[in-house]
C-alpha positions in Angstrom: -23.6 -30.0 1.7 -24.8 -26.5 0.6 -21.6 -24.9 1.9 -19.5 -27.4 -0.1 -21.4 -26.7 -3.3 -21.2 -22.9 -2.7 -17.5 -23.2 -2.1 -17.0 -25.2 -5.3 -19.0 -22.6 -7.3 -16.9 -19.8 -5.8 -13.6 -21.5 -6.5 -14.6 -22.5 -10.0 -15.6 -18.9 -10.8 -12.4 -17.6 -9.2 -10.2 -20.0 -11.2 -12.1 -19.3 -14.4 -11.6 -15.6 -13.9 -7.9 -16.2 -13.2 -7.4 -18.3 -16.3 -9.1 -15.6 -18.4 -6.9 -12.9 -16.7 -3.7 -14.9 -17.2 -4.6 -15.6 -20.8 -5.7 -12.1 -21.7 -4.1 -9.7 -19.2 -2.7 -6.9 -21.1 -0.6 -4.4 -19.3 0.5 -2.9 -22.7 4.0 -2.3 -23.9 4.7 0.5 -21.5 8.4 1.7 -21.3 9.8 1.2 -17.8 10.3 4.9 -17.4 6.5 5.3 -17.6 5.8 2.8 -14.8 4.5 3.9 -11.5 7.0 3.2 -8.7 6.7 0.1 -6.6 6.1 2.4 -3.5 3.1 4.1 -5.3 1.7 0.7 -6.3 2.2 -0.6 -2.7 0.1 2.4 -1.4 -2.6 1.7 -4.0 -2.8 -1.9 -3.0 -2.8 -0.9 0.6 -5.8 1.3 -0.2 -7.5 -1.8 -1.6 -7.1 -3.6 1.7 -4.0 -5.5 0.9 -1.0 -6.1 3.3 1.7 -6.2 0.6 4.4 -8.8 1.1 6.2 -8.8 -2.2 6.1 -7.1 -5.6 7.6 -8.5 -8.8 7.3 -8.0 -12.5 5.4 -10.8 -14.4 4.7 -10.6 -18.2 4.9 -6.8 -18.3 2.6 -6.4 -15.2 3.4 -5.8 -11.6 2.5 -8.9 -9.6 1.6 -8.2 -5.9 1.7 -10.9 -3.3 -0.3 -9.8 -0.3 -2.7 -10.7 2.4 -6.3 -9.4 1.8 -8.6 -7.9 4.4 -10.0 -11.4 5.2 -6.6 -12.9 5.9 -6.3 -14.8 2.6 -3.1 -14.9 0.5 -3.6 -13.2 -2.9 -1.6 -12.6 -6.0 -2.9 -9.6 -8.0 -1.6 -8.4 -11.4 -1.5 -4.6 -11.9 -1.1 -2.5 -15.0 2.3 -0.8 -14.3 1.3 2.6 -15.7 -2.2 3.0 -14.4 -2.1 0.8 -11.3 -5.3 -0.9 -12.4 -5.8 -4.5 -11.2 -6.0 -6.7 -14.3 -6.0 -10.2 -12.7 -6.3 -11.9 -9.3 -5.4 -15.3 -7.9 -6.5 -16.6 -4.5 -3.5 -17.9 -2.5 -3.1 -21.4 -1.0 
């Protein structure tokens, strides 16, 4: 029972953070020529423990689909100029 409650709290917190990140993520209005390359972003994500599967552009941010160090699917939004993670969603 304790594990179920803990899992519910963790998921609620994760989804609340995701909703906040999706509502407020701001990657700025950076011209494409100022964006870091996808290869550079892939290396940065790799340094964070991600096994990158796909990178796409979403709302002015890079969206990285990856497997984290625990084997979970994740979708992380990155600022395209700084490479800073600005949002994260746990995969299914």
